[in-house]
C-alpha positions as CSV (number, residue, x, y, z in Angstrom):
1,M,-12.1,43.5,-34.9
2,T,-9.7,43.9,-32.0
3,L,-9.9,46.8,-29.5
4,A,-6.6,48.1,-31.0
5,E,-8.2,48.3,-34.5
6,R,-11.2,50.2,-33.1
7,L,-9.2,53.0,-31.6
8,P,-7.5,56.0,-33.4
9,G,-3.8,56.1,-34.2
10,A,-3.8,54.3,-37.6
11,Q,-0.7,56.2,-38.7
12,E,1.3,54.1,-36.1
13,A,1.9,50.4,-36.4
14,P,-0.5,48.4,-34.1
15,G,2.5,47.0,-32.2
16,E,4.2,50.3,-31.7
17,P,4.8,50.6,-28.0
18,A,3.3,54.1,-27.4
19,R,0.1,53.2,-29.3
20,A,-0.1,49.9,-27.5
21,V,0.1,51.6,-24.2
22,R,-2.7,54.0,-25.1
23,T,-4.9,51.1,-26.2
24,Y,-4.1,49.2,-23.0
25,L,-4.9,52.2,-20.8
26,D,-8.2,52.7,-22.6
27,H,-9.0,49.1,-22.0
28,L,-8.1,49.3,-18.3
29,G,-10.2,52.5,-17.9
30,V,-13.2,51.6,-20.0
31,E,-13.5,47.8,-19.9
32,R,-11.9,47.1,-16.5
33,G,-13.0,50.2,-14.7
34,L,-9.7,50.9,-12.9
35,A,-9.6,53.8,-10.6
36,A,-8.2,57.1,-11.8
37,N,-5.2,57.0,-9.4
38,T,-4.3,53.5,-10.6
39,L,-4.5,54.5,-14.2
40,T,-2.2,57.5,-13.5
41,S,0.4,55.1,-11.9
42,Y,0.1,52.7,-14.9
43,R,0.5,55.6,-17.4
44,R,3.6,56.9,-15.6
45,D,5.2,53.5,-15.4
46,L,4.5,52.5,-19.0
47,R,5.6,55.8,-20.4
48,R,9.0,55.2,-18.7
49,Y,9.0,51.7,-20.3
50,V,8.3,53.1,-23.8
51,A,11.0,55.7,-23.4
52,W,13.5,53.1,-22.3
53,L,12.6,50.9,-25.3
54,A,13.0,53.8,-27.7
55,Q,16.5,54.6,-26.3
56,R,17.5,51.0,-27.1
57,G,16.1,51.1,-30.6
58,V,13.1,48.9,-29.9
59,H,10.2,50.2,-31.9
60,H,7.8,47.3,-31.9
61,L,6.6,45.0,-29.1
62,A,7.3,42.0,-31.2
63,D,11.0,42.9,-31.0
64,V,11.0,42.8,-27.1
65,R,12.8,39.8,-25.7
66,E,12.8,38.4,-22.2
67,D,16.2,39.9,-21.5
68,T,14.9,43.3,-22.6
69,V,12.3,43.2,-19.8
70,T,14.9,41.9,-17.4
71,D,17.3,44.7,-18.3
72,F,14.5,47.2,-17.7
73,L,13.9,45.8,-14.2
74,V,17.6,46.1,-13.5
75,A,17.6,49.7,-14.7
76,L,14.7,50.5,-12.4
77,R,16.6,49.2,-9.4
78,E,19.8,51.0,-10.3
79,G,18.3,54.3,-11.5
80,D,19.9,56.7,-13.9
81,T,20.6,60.5,-14.3
82,D,16.9,61.2,-14.7
83,H,15.5,58.7,-12.2
84,P,16.5,57.6,-8.7
85,P,16.8,53.9,-7.9
86,L,13.4,52.4,-7.1
87,S,12.7,50.2,-4.1
88,A,11.7,46.6,-4.7
89,G,8.1,47.5,-4.2
90,S,8.1,50.4,-6.6
91,A,10.0,48.4,-9.2
92,G,7.7,45.5,-8.8
93,R,4.7,47.7,-9.4
94,T,6.2,48.9,-12.7
95,V,7.0,45.4,-13.8
96,V,3.4,44.4,-13.1
97,A,2.3,47.2,-15.4
98,V,4.7,46.0,-18.1
99,R,3.6,42.4,-17.8
100,G,0.0,43.5,-18.1
101,L,0.8,45.4,-21.3
102,H,2.5,42.4,-22.9
103,R,-0.3,40.0,-22.0
104,F,-2.8,42.4,-23.4
105,A,-0.7,42.8,-26.6
106,V,-0.7,39.1,-27.2
107,R,-4.4,38.8,-26.5
108,E,-5.1,41.6,-29.0
109,G,-2.9,40.1,-31.7
110,L,-0.3,43.0,-31.5
111,C,2.6,40.6,-31.1
112,P,3.0,36.8,-31.2
113,N,4.3,36.1,-27.7
114,D,4.8,37.5,-24.2
115,P,8.5,38.2,-23.5
116,S,7.7,39.3,-19.9
117,A,6.0,36.0,-18.8
118,A,9.0,34.6,-17.0
119,V,10.2,38.0,-15.5
120,R,9.1,38.1,-11.8
121,P,8.8,41.4,-9.9
122,P,11.3,41.6,-7.1
123,A,10.0,40.6,-3.7
124,P,9.7,43.6,-1.4
125,A,11.5,43.3,1.9
126,R,9.3,42.0,4.6
127,R,8.6,44.7,7.1
128,L,7.5,43.5,10.5
129,P,4.6,45.5,12.0
130,K,5.7,47.8,14.8
131,A,3.6,47.2,17.8
132,L,3.8,49.4,21.0
133,P,4.3,47.8,24.4
134,L,1.0,47.6,26.3
135,A,2.2,50.2,28.8
136,E,2.7,52.8,26.1
137,V,-0.7,52.0,24.6
138,E,-2.3,52.5,28.0
139,R,-0.5,55.8,28.4
140,I,-1.7,57.1,25.1
141,L,-5.3,56.1,25.9
142,E,-5.1,57.8,29.2
143,A,-3.7,61.0,27.7
144,A,-6.6,61.2,25.2
145,G,-9.2,61.6,27.9
146,A,-7.6,63.9,30.4
147,P,-9.4,67.2,30.0
148,G,-13.0,65.9,30.3
149,T,-14.5,68.0,27.5
150,A,-16.8,66.6,24.7
151,L,-13.8,66.4,22.4
152,A,-11.7,64.6,25.0
153,L,-14.5,62.1,25.5
154,R,-14.6,61.6,21.7
155,D,-10.9,61.2,21.5
156,R,-10.7,58.6,24.3
157,A,-13.6,56.6,22.7
158,L,-12.0,56.8,19.3
159,L,-8.6,55.5,20.5
160,E,-10.2,52.8,22.6
161,V,-12.1,51.6,19.6
162,L,-9.0,51.6,17.4
163,Y,-7.0,49.6,19.9
164,G,-9.9,47.5,21.3
165,T,-11.2,46.3,17.9
166,G,-8.2,46.5,15.6
167,A,-10.2,48.7,13.2
168,R,-8.6,50.5,10.3
169,I,-8.9,54.3,10.7
170,S,-11.3,54.4,7.8
171,E,-13.5,51.8,9.5
172,A,-13.5,53.7,12.8
173,V,-14.5,57.1,11.3
174,G,-17.0,55.4,9.1
175,L,-18.9,54.0,12.0
176,D,-22.5,55.1,12.4
177,V,-24.5,55.0,15.7
178,D,-26.6,52.1,14.4
179,D,-23.4,50.1,13.9
180,L,-22.9,49.9,17.7
181,D,-24.2,47.2,20.0
182,L,-23.0,48.1,23.5
183,A,-24.9,45.5,25.4
184,D,-22.7,43.8,28.0
185,P,-22.1,40.2,26.9
186,A,-22.1,39.0,30.5
187,G,-25.6,40.3,31.0
188,D,-27.0,39.4,27.6
189,A,-29.2,36.3,27.6
190,G,-28.1,35.5,24.1
191,G,-24.5,35.9,24.9
192,D,-23.8,37.9,21.7
193,G,-24.0,41.5,22.9
194,G,-21.2,44.1,22.7
195,G,-19.9,44.5,19.2
196,V,-19.3,47.0,16.4
197,L,-20.1,46.5,12.7
198,L,-17.0,47.4,10.7
199,R,-17.0,47.9,6.9
200,G,-13.6,46.9,5.5
201,K,-12.0,46.8,2.1
202,G,-14.2,45.9,-0.7
203,G,-17.3,46.7,1.3
204,K,-16.9,43.5,3.4
205,E,-18.5,43.7,6.8
206,R,-17.5,42.0,10.0
207,L,-18.8,42.2,13.6
208,V,-16.0,42.6,16.1
209,P,-16.5,42.3,19.9
210,V,-16.1,45.4,22.1
211,G,-14.2,45.1,25.3
212,S,-15.3,46.7,28.6
213,F,-12.8,49.6,28.3
214,A,-13.9,50.6,24.8
215,R,-17.6,50.1,25.7
216,A,-17.3,52.3,28.7
217,A,-15.5,55.0,26.7
218,L,-18.1,54.9,23.9
219,E,-21.0,55.1,26.4
220,A,-19.4,58.1,28.2
221,Y,-18.9,59.9,24.8
222,L,-22.4,59.0,23.5
223,V,-24.1,60.2,26.7
224,R,-22.0,63.2,27.6
225,G,-20.1,64.3,24.5
226,R,-21.6,63.5,21.2
227,G,-24.8,65.5,21.8
228,Q,-22.8,68.7,22.4
229,L,-21.0,68.2,19.1
230,A,-24.1,67.2,17.2
231,R,-25.8,70.5,18.2
232,Q,-23.2,72.4,16.1
233,Q,-25.3,71.3,13.1
234,P,-28.9,71.4,14.2
235,G,-31.3,69.6,12.0
236,R,-28.6,67.7,10.0
237,G,-28.9,64.4,11.9
238,V,-25.4,63.2,11.0
239,P,-25.4,59.4,11.8
240,A,-21.6,59.2,12.4
241,V,-20.4,58.0,15.8
242,F,-17.4,60.3,15.8
243,L,-18.1,63.9,15.1
244,N,-15.8,66.9,14.6
245,A,-16.1,70.2,16.4
246,R,-18.6,71.4,13.8
247,G,-20.9,68.4,14.2
248,G,-19.9,66.7,10.9
249,R,-18.3,63.3,10.5
250,L,-14.7,63.2,11.8
251,S,-12.2,62.8,8.9
252,R,-9.3,60.3,8.8
253,Q,-6.8,63.1,8.9
254,S,-8.3,64.6,12.1
255,A,-8.5,61.2,13.7
256,W,-4.8,60.7,12.9
257,T,-4.1,64.0,14.6
258,V,-6.0,62.9,17.7
259,L,-3.7,59.9,18.1
260,V,-0.4,61.8,17.4
261,R,-1.3,64.5,20.0
262,A,-2.2,61.9,22.6
263,A,1.1,60.1,22.0
264,E,2.9,63.4,22.4
265,R,1.1,64.1,25.7
266,A,1.9,60.6,26.9
267,G,5.6,61.0,26.2
268,V,5.7,58.1,23.7
269,R,8.6,58.7,21.4
270,A,8.0,56.0,18.9
271,E,6.4,57.0,15.6
272,V,2.7,56.4,16.0
273,S,-0.1,56.1,13.5
274,P,-3.6,54.6,13.6
275,H,-2.2,51.5,12.0
276,T,0.2,51.2,15.0
277,L,-2.8,50.6,17.2
278,R,-4.0,48.0,14.8
279,H,-0.6,46.3,14.8
280,S,-0.6,46.4,18.6
281,F,-4.1,44.9,18.8
282,A,-3.0,41.9,16.7
283,T,0.4,41.4,18.3
284,H,-1.0,41.6,21.9
285,L,-3.7,39.1,21.0
286,L,-1.2,36.6,19.7
287,D,1.1,37.2,22.6
288,G,-1.9,36.3,24.8
289,G,-2.4,33.0,23.1
290,A,-5.1,33.9,20.5
291,D,-5.3,31.6,17.4
292,V,-4.0,33.3,14.2
293,R,-7.3,32.4,12.4
294,V,-9.3,34.3,15.1
295,V,-7.0,37.3,14.7
296,Q,-7.5,37.0,10.9
297,E,-11.2,37.3,11.3
298,L,-11.0,40.2,13.8
299,L,-8.7,42.1,11.4
300,G,-10.8,41.4,8.4
301,H,-7.9,39.9,6.4
302,A,-9.0,38.0,3.3
303,S,-6.0,35.6,3.7
304,V,-4.4,34.2,6.8
305,T,-1.0,34.8,5.1
306,T,-1.5,38.5,5.7
307,T,-2.1,37.9,9.4
308,Q,0.8,35.5,9.8
309,V,3.3,38.4,9.6
310,Y,2.3,39.2,13.1
311,T,3.4,35.7,14.3
312,L,6.9,36.7,13.3
313,V,6.8,39.5,15.8
314,T,5.7,37.2,18.6
315,V,8.4,34.6,17.6
316,D,11.0,37.4,18.0
317,R,9.5,38.2,21.4
318,L,9.7,34.5,22.4
319,R,13.4,34.4,21.4
320,E,14.1,37.6,23.4
321,V,12.4,36.1,26.5
322,Y,14.2,32.8,26.1
323,A,17.6,34.5,25.7
324,T,17.1,36.6,28.9
325,S,15.3,34.0,31.0
326,H,16.6,30.5,30.4
327,P,19.7,29.7,32.6
328,R,21.4,27.9,29.7
329,A,20.4,30.2,26.8
330,L,23.6,32.1,26.6
331,G,27.1,30.7,26.9
C-alpha cells in the first residue's frame, strides 16, 4: 500500500493536486523530518501551484505536461495581479518544490511520468561578496574598544574574532570558554597553539588559528571584562565566551548590533553585517596570496566552489590595479 493510500481524503482522486500536495507534505514532515519553516515554505509554494493548475483546468497530475510547468515558471517570474514578480532565487525555490512533488507522485504511483524533470530552476544572479577595505575594518575594530568598559572589551574581542577567524556570527556567539586555546604558536613547543574550535553548519567542527590581535583582545576581555559580566548571574556558570550585560550568552541579534554601532562610530558608510567581516576575512587572505583550498578550510565550506566566488573579487581587484598601474593598460 502506498503512502497516499494510507492517508485520509478518499473522496478525492489520488492524483488530484491538492490531495497529492497534502500527502507529499506529510511525507516530508514525517518521513523526511524537514524543519517546520521549510515545510511552511513548501506548503505556500505548492498551494500557489495547485491554484495555478486549477485556473487552467488541470485537475489531475497526470494531465500536467512539461510546458505546463514551464509556463508556471514564467508566471512566477512575471507576476500577476495577486503576486509580484519573483526573483530568480525565489522562483527557483518554488520550482524545486514542484519538481519534488512530481517526483514523489511518480514514486507513489499517482501519475505515470514526471513532466517537471526537464524544467530547470532559473540560475540566480551571482552576487559577489562585499568586502571592506582593510583600513575600514581596522577603524571598526578600533571603534569597538574605545571606552574601556567590560562591554567594550567584549565588543572588541567579538569583532576581532569575527574578522580574525572568518567565523559566522552563530559560530562566534556559540563559542564556549573551553573552545579557546590562546597559547602563542611561537612559544608553543608543539607549534599548534592559538586556535578556536568553531561549530559550523550541520554540527561540523573546525579548528581555526587565532592571530595575535584577536588573541590579545580575547585575553584582555577574559581577564578584565568577562568576570564582571558573569557576576550578573551568580551561580549560573554560563560557559559562553561572549556574555551579555545580564551575564547570559550574547545573542546573534545583539552581536549584530555591536558591529553596526562600531561601524557608525568609525564613520564607515557601507552597509555592514557580521557576514561582511567574514567576506573581508576571505578576500584579504586571497589578496595576500592564500590558496583557495586553505581559505575553504578556514571558512568551513563543504565545497571549494562556494569559496571560489571570492576569487572573482580578487580578479576584479587585479584588473583595477592593472588598469591604473600598467603604462600601456589604457589607450
